[in-house]
C-alpha positions as CSV (number, residue, x, y, z in Angstrom):
1,X,106.6,96.7,35.7
2,X,107.0,96.6,38.9
3,X,107.6,99.7,41.4
4,X,107.4,98.5,44.9
5,X,110.1,101.7,45.9
6,X,113.0,99.3,46.7
7,X,116.1,100.3,45.8
8,X,118.5,97.3,45.6
9,X,122.5,96.1,44.8
10,X,122.6,92.9,43.4
11,X,125.7,91.5,44.3
12,X,126.9,88.0,41.8
13,X,129.4,87.2,39.7
14,X,129.0,83.7,37.1
15,X,126.4,83.3,34.6
16,X,123.9,81.5,37.0
17,X,123.8,84.8,38.8
18,X,122.8,87.1,35.0
19,X,119.8,85.5,34.2
20,X,117.9,86.4,37.7
21,X,119.4,89.9,37.8
22,X,118.1,90.6,33.7
23,X,115.0,89.4,35.4
24,X,115.2,92.4,38.1
25,X,116.2,94.3,35.2
26,X,113.6,93.6,32.5
27,X,110.9,93.5,35.1
28,X,111.1,96.9,36.4
29,X,112.9,96.7,39.6
30,X,115.0,99.4,41.0
31,X,118.6,97.7,40.6
32,X,120.6,101.2,41.7
33,X,123.9,99.5,41.4
34,X,125.9,96.0,41.3
35,X,129.2,94.5,43.1
36,X,130.5,91.3,41.4
37,X,135.0,90.3,41.0
38,X,137.6,92.2,40.2
39,X,138.6,91.9,36.4
40,X,140.9,88.3,36.7
41,X,143.8,87.0,33.9
42,X,142.4,84.2,31.4
43,X,143.4,82.6,28.9
44,X,146.8,82.0,27.4
45,X,147.3,85.9,27.1
46,X,146.4,86.3,30.5
47,X,144.1,88.9,28.7
48,X,142.0,90.1,31.9
49,X,138.4,88.6,31.7
50,X,135.0,90.2,33.2
51,X,132.3,88.8,34.9
52,X,129.3,87.4,33.4
53,X,127.3,89.7,35.9
54,X,129.7,92.5,35.1
55,X,129.5,92.3,31.3
56,X,125.1,91.9,31.2
57,X,126.1,95.2,34.0
58,X,127.9,97.1,31.3
59,X,125.1,96.9,28.5
60,X,122.8,97.6,30.9
61,X,124.3,101.0,32.4
62,X,124.6,99.7,36.0
63,X,126.7,101.4,38.4
64,X,129.1,99.3,39.0
65,X,131.7,98.2,42.3
66,X,134.6,95.5,41.6
67,X,136.2,95.6,45.3
68,X,139.5,93.5,45.9
69,X,138.6,93.1,49.7
70,X,135.1,94.2,51.2
71,X,136.4,96.7,53.8
72,X,138.2,98.5,52.0
73,X,136.6,102.3,52.6
74,X,135.9,103.4,49.3
75,X,134.0,100.8,48.1
76,X,131.8,101.3,51.6
77,X,131.6,104.8,51.2
78,X,130.5,104.3,47.8
79,X,128.5,101.4,48.7
80,X,126.7,103.4,51.3
81,X,125.9,106.4,49.1
82,X,123.3,103.4,46.8
83,X,121.5,103.6,50.2
84,X,120.1,100.2,49.4
85,X,116.8,98.9,51.0
86,X,117.9,95.6,50.0
87,X,121.1,93.7,48.8
88,X,120.3,90.3,46.8
89,X,123.0,87.9,46.7
90,X,123.5,85.3,44.4
91,X,126.5,83.2,43.6
92,X,128.6,86.0,45.5
93,X,131.3,85.8,48.3
94,X,130.4,85.9,51.7
95,X,130.0,89.1,53.3
96,X,131.1,90.5,56.1
97,X,128.2,92.4,58.9
98,X,129.8,95.5,57.2
99,X,128.1,94.4,54.3
100,X,125.4,92.7,54.9
101,X,124.1,94.7,57.2
102,X,123.9,98.1,55.5
103,X,120.9,97.9,54.3
104,X,117.3,98.3,55.6
105,X,116.1,94.9,54.7
106,X,119.2,93.5,55.2
107,X,120.9,90.7,52.5
108,X,118.9,88.6,51.0
109,X,120.3,85.6,49.2
110,X,119.1,82.7,46.6
111,X,121.1,79.8,47.4
112,X,120.8,76.9,44.7
113,X,119.0,74.0,47.2
114,X,116.7,73.3,49.6
115,X,118.6,74.7,52.5
116,X,119.0,73.6,55.4
117,X,120.5,71.2,52.9
118,X,123.3,71.5,50.3
119,X,124.8,74.8,51.9
120,X,127.9,75.7,50.6
121,X,129.6,76.7,47.3
122,X,128.3,73.6,45.3
123,X,125.4,72.5,45.8
124,X,124.3,71.7,42.3
125,X,127.0,69.5,41.9
126,X,126.8,67.5,45.4
127,X,123.4,66.7,45.0
128,X,124.0,64.9,41.9
129,X,127.0,63.2,43.3
130,X,124.5,62.2,46.1
131,X,122.1,60.9,43.8
132,X,119.3,63.5,45.5
133,X,115.9,62.8,43.4
134,X,114.9,66.5,44.5
135,X,116.1,69.9,45.1
136,X,115.5,73.3,44.8
137,X,116.1,77.4,45.2
138,X,115.6,79.2,48.4
139,X,115.7,82.8,49.4
140,X,117.0,83.2,52.8
141,X,118.4,86.3,54.8
142,X,122.2,86.3,55.4
143,X,124.3,85.9,59.3
144,X,127.3,85.4,60.1
145,X,127.4,81.9,59.1
146,X,127.7,80.4,56.0
147,X,123.8,80.0,54.6
148,X,122.7,79.6,58.1
149,X,120.1,82.6,57.7
150,X,116.8,82.6,58.4
151,X,114.6,81.2,55.5
152,X,111.7,83.0,53.3
153,X,110.5,80.9,50.0
154,X,111.4,77.9,48.7
155,X,110.9,76.2,45.7
156,X,111.7,72.0,45.1
157,X,112.8,70.9,41.4
158,X,112.8,67.0,40.4
159,X,116.7,66.0,39.5
160,X,116.4,63.3,36.7
161,X,117.4,60.4,36.9
162,X,119.7,61.0,34.1
163,X,120.4,65.2,34.9
164,X,123.7,66.1,34.8
165,X,124.7,69.5,36.9
166,X,125.0,71.3,33.8
167,X,121.1,70.7,32.7
168,X,120.3,71.2,36.9
169,X,122.3,74.8,36.5
170,X,120.3,76.1,34.1
171,X,116.7,75.1,35.9
172,X,117.7,76.6,38.8
173,X,118.4,79.3,37.6
174,X,115.1,80.1,35.7
175,X,113.0,78.6,39.3
176,X,115.0,80.6,41.4
177,X,114.6,84.2,39.1
178,X,111.2,83.5,39.6
179,X,111.6,82.8,43.6
180,X,113.8,85.9,43.2
181,X,110.9,88.4,41.8
182,X,108.4,86.4,44.5
183,X,110.4,87.3,47.5
184,X,111.3,90.8,46.9
185,X,107.6,91.6,46.5
186,X,107.0,89.5,49.7
187,X,109.9,92.1,51.6
188,X,108.3,94.9,50.1
189,X,104.9,94.2,51.6
190,X,106.2,93.9,55.0
191,X,103.8,90.7,55.1
192,X,106.1,87.9,56.1
193,X,107.8,85.2,58.6
194,X,111.2,83.7,58.0
195,X,111.9,80.5,59.4
196,X,114.5,79.7,61.7
197,X,117.0,77.0,60.0
198,X,117.1,74.8,63.3
199,X,113.1,74.6,63.0
200,X,113.8,73.1,59.8
201,X,116.8,70.8,61.2
202,X,114.6,69.2,64.3
203,X,118.4,68.9,66.0
204,X,120.1,66.8,62.5
205,X,122.8,68.0,60.5
206,X,122.1,69.1,57.9
207,X,124.1,67.6,54.2
208,X,126.6,69.7,53.1
209,X,127.8,71.3,49.7
210,X,131.8,71.9,50.0
211,X,133.2,73.7,47.1
212,X,135.2,70.1,44.6
213,X,138.3,69.8,44.6
214,X,140.5,67.4,42.3
215,X,140.0,65.0,44.3
216,X,136.4,65.0,44.7
217,X,136.6,64.5,40.3
218,X,139.0,61.2,40.0
219,X,136.7,58.2,39.8
220,X,137.5,55.9,42.3
221,X,136.7,52.6,39.9
222,X,136.5,50.6,43.0
223,X,133.1,52.4,43.6
224,X,129.7,51.7,43.5
225,X,128.8,51.6,39.7
226,X,125.3,53.8,40.5
227,X,128.1,56.0,43.0
228,X,130.3,56.3,39.4
229,X,127.5,57.1,37.6
230,X,125.8,59.9,39.7
231,X,129.6,61.4,40.1
232,X,130.2,61.9,36.4
233,X,126.8,63.5,35.8
234,X,127.1,65.8,39.0
235,X,130.1,67.1,37.5
236,X,129.0,67.7,33.6
237,X,130.3,69.5,31.9
238,X,132.1,71.4,34.3
239,X,134.7,70.8,36.1
240,X,134.4,66.9,34.9
241,X,134.7,63.9,36.8
242,X,138.3,62.0,34.8
243,X,140.7,59.1,35.1
244,X,143.3,58.0,33.3
245,X,145.1,55.2,30.4
246,X,147.8,54.1,30.2
247,X,149.1,52.4,27.1
248,X,149.7,49.0,27.9
249,X,152.5,48.9,25.0
250,X,154.8,52.0,25.8
251,X,153.6,53.2,28.8
252,X,151.7,56.6,27.9
253,X,149.3,57.9,30.2
254,X,146.0,59.2,28.5
255,X,143.9,62.3,31.0
256,X,140.2,61.4,30.1
257,X,137.6,63.1,31.3
258,X,134.0,61.7,30.7
259,X,130.9,64.1,30.4
260,X,128.2,61.6,29.5
261,X,127.6,57.8,30.1
262,X,125.1,56.0,30.7
263,X,125.2,52.6,33.1
264,X,123.8,48.9,32.9
265,X,123.3,46.3,35.7
266,X,123.4,43.0,35.1
267,X,124.7,41.1,38.3
268,X,128.4,40.2,37.3
269,X,129.6,37.3,39.2
270,X,133.4,38.4,37.7
271,X,135.4,40.0,40.2
272,X,138.2,41.8,38.3
273,X,141.1,43.3,39.1
274,X,140.6,46.0,37.5
275,X,137.9,47.7,35.3
276,X,138.1,46.6,32.0
277,X,137.3,48.2,28.4
278,X,135.7,46.6,26.1
279,X,134.3,48.2,22.2
280,X,133.1,47.3,18.5
281,X,135.8,50.3,17.3
282,X,133.0,51.7,15.5
283,X,129.7,52.6,18.2
284,X,131.0,51.9,22.0
285,X,133.4,51.9,24.5
286,X,132.5,49.7,27.5
287,X,133.6,50.1,30.9
288,X,133.0,46.7,32.5
289,X,132.5,46.5,36.3
290,X,131.9,44.3,38.6
291,X,127.9,45.7,39.0
292,X,127.6,46.1,35.0
293,X,128.9,48.0,32.6
294,X,129.0,51.9,32.1
295,X,128.9,53.3,27.9
296,X,131.2,56.6,27.8
297,X,129.0,58.4,25.6
298,X,130.8,62.3,25.7
299,X,134.5,62.0,26.4
300,X,137.6,64.6,26.2
301,X,141.3,63.6,26.2
302,X,143.4,66.6,27.4
303,X,144.0,69.1,24.5
304,X,141.4,68.0,22.5
305,X,138.1,69.0,22.4
306,X,135.3,67.3,24.2
307,X,133.6,64.4,21.1
308,X,131.2,61.7,21.5
309,X,132.4,58.2,21.4
310,X,131.6,57.4,17.7
311,X,134.6,60.0,16.7
312,X,136.9,59.8,19.2
313,X,136.6,55.6,18.4
314,X,137.6,57.2,14.9
315,X,141.3,57.8,16.1
316,X,142.3,55.7,19.3
317,X,142.4,52.1,19.8
318,X,141.0,51.1,23.2
319,X,142.5,47.9,23.0
320,X,145.7,49.3,23.0
321,X,145.3,50.6,26.8
322,X,144.2,49.6,30.8
323,X,142.6,52.3,33.1
324,X,144.8,53.2,36.4
325,X,142.5,52.4,39.2
326,X,144.7,53.7,41.7
């Protein structure tokens, strides 16, 4: 059990933020309250849905705040009454200075990249989409910018050649929880040195990780084979890369989400006007491209469940379809 005397307010929303919070609770850190997103309507019935962090916090009996606006007087009054020594932020919104500067030690953020690179909302997706072979987790103190505060600690994580964003998410979540406890103990000791990100950059421009938009998800089949391969695994399982197929008989358009692929380079000299589909109707669906082939292993048609390619081929005739590449 840990008792370093720090009163901690934890701020986060998605599943990525639950495991680090659980590690703090299980290891005896004094979490005096939690701030998370308001409940939002979801699904066909538009039933209010709690954030993953709220669900966990309710079970633990932790005080919870869900502000619509961070500068709301009532929210700030309660937050101040918690008398935190340190705010911890994991996968949360940008905070105003009145919030991040409130505790005496400030606000520490756990970020899923090796800052200063991959600042932004989608670092896990973007590092894989960009074909990186290493990333990591970073703790730093918040300031006015987006992920620009002074660095405290980092841990590196290798990215496997076939690793998906979902797999990397889970590994970084575990590494991040460990880094978070180390960082809190370091701050509590008072014996630490913060490193300004400009000292690491040495004048270069950092790589960024902006939010994923729909245009980032649509596959451009004119791209290099490796770029498409990285796009698929970098968006798997969510929000998922997608393409469209057109039925050559009746013109029907089918949207196809692709979750898992393998690739084969064969230096194909044939320059296809459009990518071509090839299959044995039982075990594989191959997309022929100028540099080689992508073999789809897991996919989903709109309105259907995610499935392996063998199940998909039992009810779908790819020879009646062509890929829309525009």
